[in-house]
A tleap script that builds the chain and sets N, CA, C and O, in Angstrom:
source leaprc.protein.ff14SB
mol = sequence {
  NMET TYR GLN ASN MET LEU ASN TYR ASN SER
  LEU GLN ASN ASN GLU ARG VAL PHE LEU SER
  THR THR SER VAL THR VAL PHE GLU PHE GLN
  ILE LEU LEU MET ALA PHE ALA GLU ALA PHE
  ALA GLU THR ALA HIE ARG THR VAL ARG ASN
  GLU THR ARG PHE ARG LYS LYS GLY GLY GLY
  GLN ARG GLY GLN LEU PRO SER LEU GLU ALA
  ARG VAL VAL VAL TYR LEU GLU LEU CHIE
}
set mol.1.N position { -89.201 154.306 354.672 }
set mol.1.CA position { -88.678 153.015 354.295 }
set mol.1.C position { -88.116 153.068 352.881 }
set mol.1.O position { -86.977 152.656 352.659 }
set mol.2.N position { -88.882 153.563 351.928 }
set mol.2.CA position { -88.484 153.519 350.532 }
set mol.2.C position { -87.306 154.442 350.230 }
set mol.2.O position { -86.565 154.186 349.280 }
set mol.3.N position { -87.115 155.485 350.992 }
set mol.3.CA position { -86.054 156.444 350.721 }
set mol.3.C position { -84.673 155.792 350.787 }
set mol.3.O position { -83.755 156.245 350.103 }
set mol.4.N position { -84.506 154.762 351.576 }
set mol.4.CA position { -83.210 154.108 351.736 }
set mol.4.C position { -82.926 153.055 350.674 }
set mol.4.O position { -81.810 152.540 350.604 }
set mol.5.N position { -83.900 152.730 349.856 }
set mol.5.CA position { -83.737 151.692 348.849 }
set mol.5.C position { -83.290 152.300 347.528 }
set mol.5.O position { -83.435 153.502 347.302 }
set mol.6.N position { -82.745 151.453 346.659 }
set mol.6.CA position { -82.440 151.893 345.309 }
set mol.6.C position { -83.746 152.211 344.600 }
set mol.6.O position { -84.738 151.504 344.778 }
set mol.7.N position { -83.756 153.265 343.802 }
set mol.7.CA position { -84.981 153.583 343.096 }
set mol.7.C position { -84.733 153.712 341.600 }
set mol.7.O position { -83.590 153.820 341.156 }
set mol.8.N position { -85.794 153.699 340.842 }
set mol.8.CA position { -85.714 153.700 339.389 }
set mol.8.C position { -85.002 154.936 338.867 }
set mol.8.O position { -84.187 154.829 337.951 }
set mol.9.N position { -85.284 156.097 339.420 }
set mol.9.CA position { -84.674 157.331 338.925 }
set mol.9.C position { -83.157 157.313 339.048 }
set mol.9.O position { -82.462 157.806 338.160 }
set mol.10.N position { -82.637 156.756 340.124 }
set mol.10.CA position { -81.183 156.691 340.271 }
set mol.10.C position { -80.578 155.546 339.467 }
set mol.10.O position { -79.442 155.651 339.005 }
set mol.11.N position { -81.313 154.463 339.296 }
set mol.11.CA position { -80.782 153.303 338.577 }
set mol.11.C position { -80.787 153.478 337.056 }
set mol.11.O position { -79.878 152.986 336.388 }
set mol.12.N position { -81.765 154.151 336.504 }
set mol.12.CA position { -81.905 154.206 335.052 }
set mol.12.C position { -80.728 154.902 334.365 }
set mol.12.O position { -80.493 154.683 333.176 }
set mol.13.N position { -79.998 155.724 335.086 }
set mol.13.CA position { -78.871 156.435 334.500 }
set mol.13.C position { -77.589 155.611 334.483 }
set mol.13.O position { -76.612 156.012 333.850 }
set mol.14.N position { -77.574 154.481 335.158 }
set mol.14.CA position { -76.391 153.637 335.210 }
set mol.14.C position { -76.780 152.226 334.761 }
set mol.14.O position { -77.258 151.420 335.561 }
set mol.15.N position { -76.574 151.943 333.495 }
set mol.15.CA position { -77.007 150.670 332.890 }
set mol.15.C position { -76.400 149.456 333.602 }
set mol.15.O position { -77.091 148.460 333.818 }
set mol.16.N position { -75.135 149.530 333.963 }
set mol.16.CA position { -74.467 148.395 334.590 }
set mol.16.C position { -75.080 148.066 335.950 }
set mol.16.O position { -75.338 146.899 336.245 }
set mol.17.N position { -75.311 149.066 336.767 }
set mol.17.CA position { -75.909 148.847 338.088 }
set mol.17.C position { -77.364 148.400 337.931 }
set mol.17.O position { -77.829 147.530 338.666 }
set mol.18.N position { -78.075 148.989 336.981 }
set mol.18.CA position { -79.464 148.602 336.733 }
set mol.18.C position { -79.540 147.125 336.373 }
set mol.18.O position { -80.377 146.392 336.900 }
set mol.19.N position { -78.657 146.690 335.467 }
set mol.19.CA position { -78.650 145.296 335.038 }
set mol.19.C position { -78.292 144.357 336.191 }
set mol.19.O position { -78.910 143.303 336.340 }
set mol.20.N position { -77.318 144.721 336.995 }
set mol.20.CA position { -76.929 143.843 338.106 }
set mol.20.C position { -77.999 143.798 339.203 }
set mol.20.O position { -78.128 142.796 339.908 }
set mol.21.N position { -78.755 144.870 339.343 }
set mol.21.CA position { -79.792 144.917 340.378 }
set mol.21.C position { -81.059 144.191 339.958 }
set mol.21.O position { -81.640 143.444 340.746 }
set mol.22.N position { -81.494 144.408 338.711 }
set mol.22.CA position { -82.788 143.888 338.272 }
set mol.22.C position { -82.702 142.694 337.330 }
set mol.22.O position { -83.705 142.020 337.096 }
set mol.23.N position { -81.527 142.423 336.791 }
set mol.23.CA position { -81.295 141.352 335.806 }
set mol.23.C position { -81.931 141.640 334.451 }
set mol.23.O position { -82.049 140.731 333.628 }
set mol.24.N position { -82.338 142.863 334.202 }
set mol.24.CA position { -82.837 143.277 332.886 }
set mol.24.C position { -82.209 144.628 332.538 }
set mol.24.O position { -81.791 145.378 333.420 }
set mol.25.N position { -82.150 144.923 331.236 }
set mol.25.CA position { -81.642 146.228 330.813 }
set mol.25.C position { -82.741 147.269 330.979 }
set mol.25.O position { -83.897 146.928 331.233 }
set mol.26.N position { -82.375 148.536 330.835 }
set mol.26.CA position { -83.363 149.612 330.954 }
set mol.26.C position { -84.416 149.464 329.846 }
set mol.26.O position { -85.604 149.672 330.095 }
set mol.27.N position { -83.990 149.108 328.626 }
set mol.27.CA position { -84.933 148.909 327.525 }
set mol.27.C position { -85.908 147.770 327.840 }
set mol.27.O position { -87.115 147.914 327.646 }
set mol.28.N position { -85.386 146.640 328.326 }
set mol.28.CA position { -86.251 145.515 328.698 }
set mol.28.C position { -87.195 145.908 329.835 }
set mol.28.O position { -88.348 145.478 329.874 }
set mol.29.N position { -86.694 146.726 330.755 }
set mol.29.CA position { -87.525 147.189 331.867 }
set mol.29.C position { -88.701 148.009 331.349 }
set mol.29.O position { -89.820 147.866 331.843 }
set mol.30.N position { -88.459 148.870 330.356 }
set mol.30.CA position { -89.537 149.683 329.792 }
set mol.30.C position { -90.628 148.797 329.192 }
set mol.30.O position { -91.816 149.089 329.331 }
set mol.31.N position { -90.226 147.723 328.529 }
set mol.31.CA position { -91.199 146.776 327.970 }
set mol.31.C position { -91.979 146.089 329.089 }
set mol.31.O position { -93.203 145.977 329.020 }
set mol.32.N position { -91.263 145.628 330.123 }
set mol.32.CA position { -91.928 145.012 331.276 }
set mol.32.C position { -92.871 145.989 331.964 }
set mol.32.O position { -93.959 145.615 332.399 }
set mol.33.N position { -92.448 147.232 332.057 }
set mol.33.CA position { -93.252 148.248 332.728 }
set mol.33.C position { -94.595 148.437 332.024 }
set mol.33.O position { -95.623 148.603 332.680 }
set mol.34.N position { -94.587 148.413 330.688 }
set mol.34.CA position { -95.848 148.529 329.944 }
set mol.34.C position { -96.768 147.346 330.255 }
set mol.34.O position { -97.974 147.524 330.426 }
set mol.35.N position { -96.200 146.143 330.327 }
set mol.35.CA position { -97.001 144.952 330.635 }
set mol.35.C position { -97.550 145.025 332.066 }
set mol.35.O position { -98.714 144.702 332.302 }
set mol.36.N position { -96.711 145.447 333.015 }
set mol.36.CA position { -97.165 145.588 334.395 }
set mol.36.C position { -98.251 146.650 334.508 }
set mol.36.O position { -99.210 146.481 335.262 }
set mol.37.N position { -98.105 147.750 333.760 }
set mol.37.CA position { -99.110 148.820 333.806 }
set mol.37.C position { -100.456 148.313 333.309 }
set mol.37.O position { -101.491 148.623 333.899 }
set mol.38.N position { -100.450 147.534 332.226 }
set mol.38.CA position { -101.701 146.960 331.716 }
set mol.38.C position { -102.330 146.019 332.736 }
set mol.38.O position { -103.531 146.086 332.995 }
set mol.39.N position { -101.512 145.140 333.312 }
set mol.39.CA position { -102.025 144.176 334.288 }
set mol.39.C position { -102.538 144.892 335.539 }
set mol.39.O position { -103.569 144.510 336.092 }
set mol.40.N position { -101.829 145.919 335.980 }
set mol.40.CA position { -102.249 146.676 337.153 }
set mol.40.C position { -103.571 147.392 336.888 }
set mol.40.O position { -104.452 147.418 337.747 }
set mol.41.N position { -103.705 147.970 335.700 }
set mol.41.CA position { -104.949 148.663 335.348 }
set mol.41.C position { -106.120 147.686 335.306 }
set mol.41.O position { -107.219 148.014 335.754 }
set mol.42.N position { -105.891 146.499 334.775 }
set mol.42.CA position { -106.955 145.486 334.712 }
set mol.42.C position { -107.338 145.042 336.121 }
set mol.42.O position { -108.521 144.879 336.420 }
set mol.43.N position { -106.360 144.848 336.974 }
set mol.43.CA position { -106.639 144.451 338.358 }
set mol.43.C position { -107.417 145.539 339.078 }
set mol.43.O position { -108.372 145.249 339.799 }
set mol.44.N position { -107.015 146.792 338.888 }
set mol.44.CA position { -107.720 147.908 339.525 }
set mol.44.C position { -109.147 147.998 339.009 }
set mol.44.O position { -110.069 148.284 339.773 }
set mol.45.N position { -109.334 147.755 337.714 }
set mol.45.CA position { -110.673 147.810 337.132 }
set mol.45.C position { -111.567 146.710 337.710 }
set mol.45.O position { -112.737 146.949 338.010 }
set mol.46.N position { -111.013 145.507 337.862 }
set mol.46.CA position { -111.787 144.414 338.455 }
set mol.46.C position { -112.123 144.712 339.899 }
set mol.46.O position { -113.214 144.376 340.360 }
set mol.47.N position { -111.209 145.337 340.625 }
set mol.47.CA position { -111.443 145.669 342.020 }
set mol.47.C position { -112.561 146.690 342.153 }
set mol.47.O position { -113.382 146.596 343.065 }
set mol.48.N position { -112.600 147.661 341.254 }
set mol.48.CA position { -113.664 148.666 341.283 }
set mol.48.C position { -115.018 148.007 341.049 }
set mol.48.O position { -116.017 148.402 341.650 }
set mol.49.N position { -115.051 147.004 340.175 }
set mol.49.CA position { -116.306 146.299 339.890 }
set mol.49.C position { -116.645 145.263 340.957 }
set mol.49.O position { -117.628 144.535 340.825 }
set mol.50.N position { -115.821 145.192 342.034 }
set mol.50.CA position { -116.023 144.270 343.158 }
set mol.50.C position { -115.803 142.809 342.799 }
set mol.50.O position { -116.344 141.928 343.469 }
set mol.51.N position { -115.032 142.530 341.772 }
set mol.51.CA position { -114.675 141.147 341.466 }
set mol.51.C position { -113.382 140.820 342.207 }
set mol.51.O position { -112.497 141.668 342.319 }
set mol.52.N position { -113.275 139.628 342.699 }
set mol.52.CA position { -112.089 139.115 343.394 }
set mol.52.C position { -111.606 140.026 344.511 }
set mol.52.O position { -110.403 140.250 344.646 }
set mol.53.N position { -112.508 140.546 345.301 }
set mol.53.CA position { -112.129 141.395 346.442 }
set mol.53.C position { -112.044 140.522 347.689 }
set mol.53.O position { -112.967 139.767 347.996 }
set mol.54.N position { -110.925 140.634 348.402 }
set mol.54.CA position { -110.727 139.859 349.620 }
set mol.54.C position { -111.092 140.660 350.865 }
set mol.54.O position { -111.471 140.091 351.888 }
set mol.55.N position { -110.976 141.969 350.771 }
set mol.55.CA position { -111.303 142.834 351.908 }
set mol.55.C position { -112.372 143.827 351.489 }
set mol.55.O position { -112.638 144.019 350.303 }
set mol.56.N position { -112.974 144.449 352.482 }
set mol.56.CA position { -113.926 145.514 352.175 }
set mol.56.C position { -113.195 146.671 351.514 }
set mol.56.O position { -111.982 146.816 351.666 }
set mol.57.N position { -113.929 147.485 350.789 }
set mol.57.CA position { -113.332 148.637 350.124 }
set mol.57.C position { -112.641 149.526 351.153 }
set mol.57.O position { -113.240 149.902 352.161 }
set mol.58.N position { -111.376 149.859 350.893 }
set mol.58.CA position { -110.598 150.680 351.810 }
set mol.58.C position { -109.854 149.888 352.862 }
set mol.58.O position { -109.100 150.463 353.648 }
set mol.59.N position { -110.050 148.565 352.895 }
set mol.59.CA position { -109.372 147.736 353.883 }
set mol.59.C position { -107.946 147.418 353.472 }
set mol.59.O position { -107.600 147.495 352.294 }
set mol.60.N position { -107.134 147.068 354.428 }
set mol.60.CA position { -105.748 146.702 354.149 }
set mol.60.C position { -104.807 147.892 354.249 }
set mol.60.O position { -105.234 149.035 354.408 }
set mol.61.N position { -103.521 147.596 354.153 }
set mol.61.CA position { -102.509 148.641 354.262 }
set mol.61.C position { -102.394 149.441 352.976 }
set mol.61.O position { -102.690 148.936 351.893 }
set mol.62.N position { -101.972 150.671 353.096 }
set mol.62.CA position { -101.651 151.505 351.942 }
set mol.62.C position { -100.253 151.117 351.455 }
set mol.62.O position { -99.378 150.799 352.261 }
set mol.63.N position { -100.051 151.142 350.171 }
set mol.63.CA position { -98.740 150.831 349.618 }
set mol.63.C position { -97.711 151.886 349.978 }
set mol.63.O position { -98.037 153.071 350.058 }
set mol.64.N position { -96.478 151.471 350.194 }
set mol.64.CA position { -95.412 152.391 350.573 }
set mol.64.C position { -94.600 152.870 349.379 }
set mol.64.O position { -93.873 153.857 349.488 }
set mol.65.N position { -94.709 152.193 348.245 }
set mol.65.CA position { -93.925 152.573 347.077 }
set mol.65.C position { -94.655 153.647 346.285 }
set mol.65.O position { -95.850 153.513 346.021 }
set mol.66.N position { -93.953 154.714 345.901 }
set mol.66.CA position { -94.609 155.884 345.322 }
set mol.66.C position { -95.074 155.736 343.877 }
set mol.66.O position { -95.943 156.492 343.443 }
set mol.67.N position { -94.523 154.786 343.115 }
set mol.67.CA position { -94.887 154.697 341.703 }
set mol.67.C position { -94.850 153.256 341.216 }
set mol.67.O position { -94.330 152.368 341.892 }
set mol.68.N position { -95.407 153.044 340.043 }
set mol.68.CA position { -95.388 151.708 339.444 }
set mol.68.C position { -93.955 151.301 339.122 }
set mol.68.O position { -93.598 150.134 339.282 }
set mol.69.N position { -93.129 152.241 338.671 }
set mol.69.CA position { -91.723 151.936 338.384 }
set mol.69.C position { -91.030 151.394 339.630 }
set mol.69.O position { -90.279 150.422 339.555 }
set mol.70.N position { -91.283 152.021 340.770 }
set mol.70.CA position { -90.676 151.579 342.022 }
set mol.70.C position { -91.141 150.174 342.383 }
set mol.70.O position { -90.348 149.360 342.856 }
set mol.71.N position { -92.405 149.887 342.167 }
set mol.71.CA position { -92.929 148.549 342.469 }
set mol.71.C position { -92.262 147.495 341.614 }
set mol.71.O position { -91.888 146.431 342.109 }
set mol.72.N position { -92.109 147.784 340.325 }
set mol.72.CA position { -91.499 146.804 339.417 }
set mol.72.C position { -90.022 146.623 339.745 }
set mol.72.O position { -89.525 145.497 339.711 }
set mol.73.N position { -89.303 147.706 340.064 }
set mol.73.CA position { -87.897 147.572 340.448 }
set mol.73.C position { -87.758 146.685 341.683 }
set mol.73.O position { -86.920 145.784 341.705 }
set mol.74.N position { -88.561 146.930 342.697 }
set mol.74.CA position { -88.485 146.120 343.917 }
set mol.74.C position { -88.845 144.677 343.610 }
set mol.74.O position { -88.202 143.761 344.123 }
set mol.75.N position { -89.853 144.458 342.790 }
set mol.75.CA position { -90.233 143.093 342.409 }
set mol.75.C position { -89.062 142.383 341.730 }
set mol.75.O position { -88.758 141.234 342.051 }
set mol.76.N position { -88.406 143.069 340.792 }
set mol.76.CA position { -87.280 142.447 340.087 }
set mol.76.C position { -86.072 142.257 341.010 }
set mol.76.O position { -85.330 141.286 340.857 }
set mol.77.N position { -85.867 143.157 341.950 }
set mol.77.CA position { -84.772 142.989 342.906 }
set mol.77.C position { -84.970 141.755 343.758 }
set mol.77.O position { -84.009 141.049 344.063 }
set mol.78.N position { -86.209 141.486 344.145 }
set mol.78.CA position { -86.492 140.382 345.064 }
set mol.78.C position { -86.692 139.041 344.374 }
set mol.78.O position { -86.617 138.003 345.030 }
set mol.79.N position { -86.940 139.033 343.081 }
set mol.79.CA position { -87.190 137.767 342.376 }
set mol.79.C position { -86.128 137.448 341.405 }
set mol.79.O position { -86.194 136.417 340.734 }
savepdb mol mol.pdb
quit
């Protein structure tokens, strides 16, 4: 599924396409990526401690996106 989508590695080299796809520049994306990484780490830490868990450990689907950069790009594309 993900192979057919635009990805961060191909977009980061073309500022114009990156901006039109995500509505942010590559520099702004790097700043957002740091914030998303912190929030993701905090969420993962809470999940390990069993706070705010909706499913049993190991339940639910595995993510299809290979990296945090890919997740943020898709999030920005869709929002």
